[in-house]
Residue frames as a rotation matrix with the C-alpha (Angstrom) as fourth column:
UNK 1
-0.180 0.793 0.583 16.18
-0.348 0.503 -0.791 34.57
-0.920 -0.345 0.185 2.18
UNK 2
0.649 0.400 -0.647 15.83
-0.718 0.042 -0.695 34.48
-0.251 0.915 0.315 -1.63
UNK 3
-0.228 -0.830 -0.508 19.10
-0.875 0.404 -0.267 32.56
0.427 0.384 -0.819 -1.92
UNK 4
-0.717 0.029 0.696 17.86
-0.477 0.708 -0.521 30.05
-0.508 -0.706 -0.494 0.69
UNK 5
0.331 0.925 0.185 14.64
-0.359 0.305 -0.882 29.45
-0.873 0.226 0.433 -1.26
UNK 6
0.524 -0.202 -0.828 16.53
-0.844 0.006 -0.536 29.20
0.113 0.979 -0.168 -4.56
UNK 7
-0.584 -0.811 -0.039 18.92
-0.783 0.575 -0.237 26.64
0.214 -0.108 -0.971 -3.06
UNK 8
-0.427 0.515 0.743 16.00
-0.333 0.674 -0.659 24.57
-0.841 -0.529 -0.116 -1.73
UNK 9
0.664 0.667 -0.338 14.42
-0.528 0.098 -0.844 24.56
-0.530 0.738 0.417 -5.19
UNK 10
0.089 -0.730 -0.678 17.75
-0.909 0.219 -0.354 23.43
0.407 0.647 -0.644 -6.67
UNK 11
-0.741 -0.370 0.561 17.93
-0.617 0.704 -0.351 20.67
-0.265 -0.606 -0.750 -4.04
UNK 12
0.165 0.885 0.436 14.46
-0.337 0.466 -0.818 19.45
-0.927 -0.012 0.375 -5.02
UNK 13
0.654 0.007 -0.757 15.64
-0.757 0.004 -0.654 19.36
-0.001 1.000 0.008 -8.64
UNK 14
-0.434 -0.879 -0.198 18.62
-0.840 0.474 -0.263 17.21
0.325 0.052 -0.944 -7.67
UNK 15
-0.552 0.302 0.777 16.33
-0.437 0.690 -0.578 14.90
-0.710 -0.658 -0.249 -5.70
UNK 16
0.600 0.793 -0.110 14.00
-0.464 0.232 -0.855 14.47
-0.652 0.564 0.507 -8.70
UNK 17
0.310 -0.586 -0.749 17.01
-0.882 0.117 -0.457 13.77
0.356 0.802 -0.480 -10.90
UNK 18
-0.706 -0.618 0.348 18.27
-0.708 0.634 -0.310 11.13
-0.029 -0.465 -0.885 -8.45
UNK 19
-0.134 0.748 0.650 14.85
-0.331 0.585 -0.741 9.46
-0.934 -0.314 0.169 -8.22
UNK 20
0.726 0.388 -0.568 14.55
-0.630 0.044 -0.775 9.47
-0.276 0.921 0.276 -12.02
UNK 21
-0.106 -0.863 -0.494 18.03
-0.903 0.292 -0.316 7.96
0.417 0.412 -0.810 -12.41
UNK 22
-0.683 -0.109 0.722 17.24
-0.546 0.733 -0.406 5.26
-0.485 -0.672 -0.560 -9.85
UNK 23
0.202 0.897 0.394 13.95
-0.272 0.438 -0.857 4.28
-0.941 0.066 0.332 -11.48
UNK 24
0.830 0.190 -0.524 15.28
-0.533 -0.008 -0.846 4.35
-0.165 0.982 0.095 -15.04
UNK 25
0.198 -0.862 -0.466 18.73
-0.790 0.141 -0.596 2.81
0.580 0.486 -0.654 -14.61
UNK 26
-0.681 -0.514 0.522 18.76
-0.732 0.495 -0.468 0.43
-0.018 -0.701 -0.713 -11.63
UNK 27
-0.485 0.471 -0.737 17.27
-0.193 0.764 0.615 -3.03
0.853 0.441 -0.279 -12.14
UNK 28
-0.718 0.194 -0.668 16.58
0.660 0.495 -0.565 -3.59
0.221 -0.847 -0.484 -8.43
UNK 29
-0.770 0.466 -0.437 14.67
-0.137 -0.789 -0.599 -0.31
-0.624 -0.401 0.671 -8.15
UNK 30
-0.590 0.569 -0.573 12.70
-0.731 -0.074 0.679 -1.16
0.343 0.819 0.459 -11.30
UNK 31
-0.554 0.364 -0.749 11.63
0.334 0.921 0.201 -4.43
0.763 -0.139 -0.632 -9.64
UNK 32
-0.733 0.253 -0.631 10.66
0.616 -0.145 -0.774 -2.64
-0.287 -0.957 -0.050 -6.42
UNK 33
-0.768 0.451 -0.455 8.80
-0.511 -0.859 0.011 0.05
-0.386 0.241 0.890 -8.39
UNK 34
-0.550 0.553 -0.626 6.89
-0.430 0.455 0.780 -2.63
0.715 0.699 -0.012 -10.33
UNK 35
-0.568 0.323 -0.757 5.97
0.686 0.694 -0.218 -4.44
0.455 -0.644 -0.615 -7.10
UNK 36
-0.829 0.232 -0.509 4.87
0.200 -0.726 -0.657 -1.10
-0.523 -0.647 0.555 -5.65
UNK 37
-0.662 0.609 -0.437 2.54
-0.741 -0.443 0.504 -0.57
0.113 0.658 0.744 -8.63
UNK 38
-0.500 0.458 -0.735 1.12
0.049 0.862 0.504 -4.10
0.865 0.216 -0.453 -8.27
UNK 39
-0.594 0.284 -0.753 0.35
0.802 0.285 -0.525 -3.71
0.065 -0.916 -0.397 -4.56
UNK 40
-0.847 0.343 -0.407 -1.12
-0.235 -0.927 -0.292 -0.26
-0.477 -0.151 0.866 -5.20
UNK 41
-0.525 0.674 -0.520 -3.48
-0.616 0.122 0.778 -1.79
0.588 0.729 0.351 -7.77
UNK 42
-0.478 0.305 -0.824 -4.24
0.510 0.860 0.023 -4.54
0.715 -0.409 -0.567 -5.24
UNK 43
-0.876 0.115 -0.468 -5.01
0.371 -0.460 -0.807 -1.86
-0.308 -0.880 0.360 -2.65
UNK 44
-0.650 0.677 -0.344 -7.66
-0.751 -0.643 0.152 -0.35
-0.119 0.357 0.926 -4.92
UNK 45
-0.415 0.472 -0.778 -9.03
-0.339 0.714 0.613 -3.77
0.844 0.518 -0.136 -5.85
UNK 46
-0.362 0.207 -0.909 -9.35
0.693 0.712 -0.113 -4.95
0.624 -0.671 -0.401 -2.24
UNK 47
0.403 0.558 0.725 -10.47
0.010 -0.795 0.606 -1.55
0.915 -0.238 -0.326 -0.90
UNK 48
-0.229 -0.568 -0.791 -7.86
0.836 0.302 -0.459 -1.45
0.499 -0.766 0.405 1.84
UNK 49
0.671 0.524 -0.525 -8.48
0.738 -0.541 0.403 0.88
-0.072 -0.658 -0.750 4.78
UNK 50
0.832 -0.368 0.416 -6.87
-0.219 -0.905 -0.364 4.32
0.510 0.212 -0.833 5.14
UNK 51
0.571 -0.648 0.505 -4.54
-0.629 0.051 0.776 2.90
-0.528 -0.760 -0.378 7.82
UNK 52
0.452 -0.383 0.806 -3.54
0.480 0.866 0.142 0.06
-0.752 0.323 0.575 5.50
UNK 53
0.821 -0.149 0.551 -2.87
0.454 -0.415 -0.789 2.62
0.345 0.898 -0.273 2.74
UNK 54
0.756 -0.563 0.336 -0.58
-0.641 -0.742 0.199 4.59
0.137 -0.365 -0.921 5.02
UNK 55
0.392 -0.613 0.686 1.31
-0.308 0.616 0.726 1.45
-0.867 -0.495 0.053 6.05
UNK 56
0.574 -0.132 0.808 1.55
0.685 0.617 -0.387 0.27
-0.447 0.776 0.445 2.44
UNK 57
0.878 -0.238 0.415 2.77
0.118 -0.733 -0.670 3.63
0.463 0.638 -0.616 1.11
UNK 58
0.607 -0.684 0.405 5.35
-0.774 -0.395 0.495 3.93
-0.178 -0.614 -0.769 3.89
UNK 59
0.419 -0.435 0.797 6.51
0.058 0.889 0.455 0.37
-0.906 -0.144 0.398 3.25
UNK 60
0.730 -0.131 0.671 6.93
0.684 0.120 -0.720 1.04
0.014 0.984 0.177 -0.48
UNK 61
0.833 -0.406 0.375 8.80
-0.305 -0.904 -0.300 4.27
0.461 0.136 -0.877 0.27
UNK 62
0.537 -0.654 0.532 11.10
-0.644 0.089 0.760 2.62
-0.544 -0.751 -0.374 2.82
UNK 63
0.462 -0.378 0.802 12.03
0.427 0.888 0.172 -0.34
-0.777 0.263 0.571 0.63
UNK 64
0.733 -0.190 0.653 12.71
0.607 -0.250 -0.754 1.89
0.306 0.949 -0.068 -2.39
UNK 65
0.807 -0.450 0.382 14.68
-0.521 -0.847 0.104 4.35
0.277 -0.283 -0.918 -0.24
UNK 66
0.469 -0.650 0.597 16.83
-0.370 0.469 0.802 1.63
-0.802 -0.598 -0.021 1.32
UNK 67
0.545 -0.238 0.804 17.39
0.722 0.621 -0.305 0.18
-0.426 0.747 0.510 -2.15
UNK 68
0.845 -0.208 0.493 18.49
0.175 -0.763 -0.622 3.64
0.506 0.612 -0.608 -3.32
UNK 69
0.651 -0.635 0.416 20.89
-0.737 -0.396 0.548 4.01
-0.183 -0.664 -0.725 -0.40
UNK 70
0.465 -0.461 0.756 22.27
0.169 0.884 0.436 0.54
-0.869 -0.075 0.489 -1.16
UNK 71
0.705 -0.166 0.690 22.84
0.704 0.040 -0.709 1.58
0.090 0.985 0.145 -4.77
UNK 72
0.821 -0.405 0.402 24.61
-0.353 -0.914 -0.200 4.76
0.449 0.023 -0.893 -3.64
UNK 73
0.547 -0.633 0.548 26.84
-0.542 0.231 0.808 2.77
-0.638 -0.739 -0.217 -1.27
UNK 74
0.503 -0.337 0.796 27.74
0.583 0.812 -0.025 0.35
-0.638 0.477 0.605 -4.07
UNK 75
0.799 -0.176 0.575 28.54
0.429 -0.503 -0.750 3.23
0.422 0.846 -0.326 -6.43
UNK 76
0.735 -0.550 0.396 30.75
-0.666 -0.694 0.272 4.95
0.126 -0.464 -0.877 -3.85
UNK 77
0.490 -0.552 0.675 32.51
-0.214 0.674 0.707 1.69
-0.845 -0.491 0.212 -2.99
UNK 78
0.579 -0.244 0.778 33.18
0.758 0.514 -0.402 0.93
-0.302 0.822 0.482 -6.67
UNK 79
0.848 -0.256 0.464 34.45
0.043 -0.839 -0.542 4.47
0.528 0.480 -0.701 -7.21
UNK 80
0.645 -0.604 0.468 36.79
-0.741 -0.343 0.577 4.35
-0.188 -0.719 -0.669 -4.23
UNK 81
-0.410 -0.764 0.497 38.10
-0.586 0.639 0.499 0.86
-0.699 -0.087 -0.710 -4.92
UNK 82
0.236 0.588 -0.774 37.11
-0.971 0.120 -0.205 -0.53
-0.028 0.800 0.599 -8.37
UNK 83
-0.427 -0.438 -0.791 39.04
-0.456 0.860 -0.230 -3.78
0.781 0.263 -0.567 -7.89
UNK 84
0.553 0.617 -0.559 37.77
0.135 0.596 0.791 -6.56
0.822 -0.513 0.247 -5.67
UNK 85
-0.593 -0.675 0.439 38.60
-0.373 -0.254 -0.893 -5.85
0.714 -0.693 -0.101 -2.05
UNK 86
-0.576 0.323 -0.751 37.54
0.637 0.753 -0.164 -7.81
0.512 -0.573 -0.640 1.03
UNK 87
-0.736 0.273 -0.619 36.42
0.404 -0.557 -0.726 -4.71
-0.543 -0.785 0.299 2.99
UNK 88
-0.729 0.501 -0.467 34.51
-0.677 -0.631 0.379 -3.25
-0.106 0.592 0.799 0.03
UNK 89
-0.563 0.509 -0.651 32.79
-0.048 0.766 0.641 -6.61
0.825 0.392 -0.407 -0.38
UNK 90
-0.649 0.289 -0.704 31.83
0.760 0.297 -0.578 -6.55
0.042 -0.910 -0.412 3.30
UNK 91
-0.792 0.331 -0.513 30.43
-0.137 -0.915 -0.380 -3.01
-0.596 -0.231 0.769 2.99
UNK 92
-0.629 0.558 -0.541 28.37
-0.692 -0.083 0.717 -3.99
0.356 0.825 0.439 -0.06
UNK 93
-0.567 0.399 -0.720 27.11
0.361 0.907 0.218 -7.14
0.740 -0.136 -0.658 1.68
UNK 94
-0.753 0.276 -0.597 26.04
0.554 -0.222 -0.802 -5.15
-0.354 -0.935 0.014 4.73
UNK 95
-0.708 0.498 -0.501 24.12
-0.571 -0.821 -0.010 -2.67
-0.416 0.279 0.866 2.57
UNK 96
-0.534 0.506 -0.678 22.48
-0.460 0.499 0.735 -5.52
0.710 0.704 -0.034 0.64
UNK 97
-0.719 0.240 -0.652 21.58
0.600 0.689 -0.407 -7.13
0.351 -0.684 -0.639 3.98
UNK 98
-0.786 0.448 -0.427 19.73
-0.015 -0.703 -0.711 -3.97
-0.619 -0.552 0.559 4.99
UNK 99
-0.517 0.601 -0.609 17.71
-0.844 -0.238 0.481 -4.17
0.144 0.763 0.631 1.77
UNK 100
-0.603 0.238 -0.762 16.99
0.023 0.959 0.282 -7.85
0.798 0.152 -0.583 2.42
UNK 101
-0.820 0.290 -0.494 15.74
0.546 0.136 -0.827 -7.17
-0.172 -0.947 -0.270 5.96
UNK 102
-0.638 0.590 -0.496 13.51
-0.466 -0.808 -0.362 -4.36
-0.614 0.000 0.790 4.69
UNK 103
-0.523 0.426 -0.738 12.20
-0.707 0.267 0.655 -6.55
0.476 0.864 0.161 1.87
UNK 104
-0.739 0.252 -0.625 11.32
0.431 0.890 -0.150 -9.35
0.519 -0.380 -0.766 4.32
UNK 105
-0.745 0.473 -0.470 9.44
0.274 -0.425 -0.863 -6.84
-0.608 -0.771 0.187 6.49
UNK 106
-0.582 0.524 -0.621 7.62
-0.772 -0.596 0.221 -5.56
-0.255 0.608 0.752 3.37
UNK 107
-0.611 0.346 -0.712 6.54
-0.229 0.783 0.578 -9.09
0.758 0.516 -0.399 2.45
UNK 108
-0.756 0.327 -0.566 5.28
0.651 0.463 -0.602 -9.70
0.065 -0.823 -0.564 5.99
UNK 109
-0.676 0.515 -0.528 3.35
-0.176 -0.808 -0.562 -6.40
-0.716 -0.287 0.637 5.93
UNK 110
-0.582 0.444 -0.681 1.88
-0.780 -0.069 0.621 -7.33
0.229 0.893 0.386 2.54
UNK 111
-0.683 0.307 -0.662 0.78
0.242 0.951 0.191 -10.70
0.689 -0.030 -0.724 3.92
UNK 112
-0.768 0.395 -0.503 -0.81
0.502 -0.116 -0.857 -9.09
-0.397 -0.911 -0.110 6.97
UNK 113
-0.567 0.559 -0.605 -2.77
-0.563 -0.799 -0.211 -6.69
-0.601 0.220 0.768 4.76
UNK 114
-0.324 0.408 -0.853 -3.76
-0.933 0.012 0.360 -9.01
0.157 0.913 0.377 1.91
UNK 115
-0.933 -0.033 -0.359 -4.04
-0.029 0.999 -0.017 -12.60
0.359 -0.006 -0.933 3.16
UNK 116
-0.664 0.745 -0.067 -7.22
0.275 0.160 -0.948 -11.88
-0.696 -0.648 -0.311 5.16
UNK 117
-0.106 0.634 -0.766 -8.74
-0.689 -0.602 -0.403 -10.21
-0.717 0.485 0.501 2.09
UNK 118
-0.507 -0.159 -0.847 -7.95
-0.801 0.451 0.395 -13.14
0.319 0.878 -0.356 -0.19
UNK 119
-0.798 0.140 -0.586 -9.22
0.203 0.978 -0.042 -15.91
0.567 -0.152 -0.809 2.10
């Protein structure tokens, strides 16, 4: 049981390290993180409801998570095949497409929450 708990604590450490690396080294995550801060400030300014907070926090988490998975896929693809390859390009495009779809959904959610408060 002690070993199990120790391993879970180590796993949390690796997760923190990964999140730190994403936020400090990846330009796309930095942009998403900045947007997350802006909409969080907007949430306080516009006094969004608890339900809107939950939706906003989940949306921020999902977009940053998908962006992180996209980054991991790109890193693995580059490691496996550093030269340009048609299939690797397809894999990277598919992962980027997932980020794009999530980003569009995030923009729509942001509009649903904030447009009525602005006008």
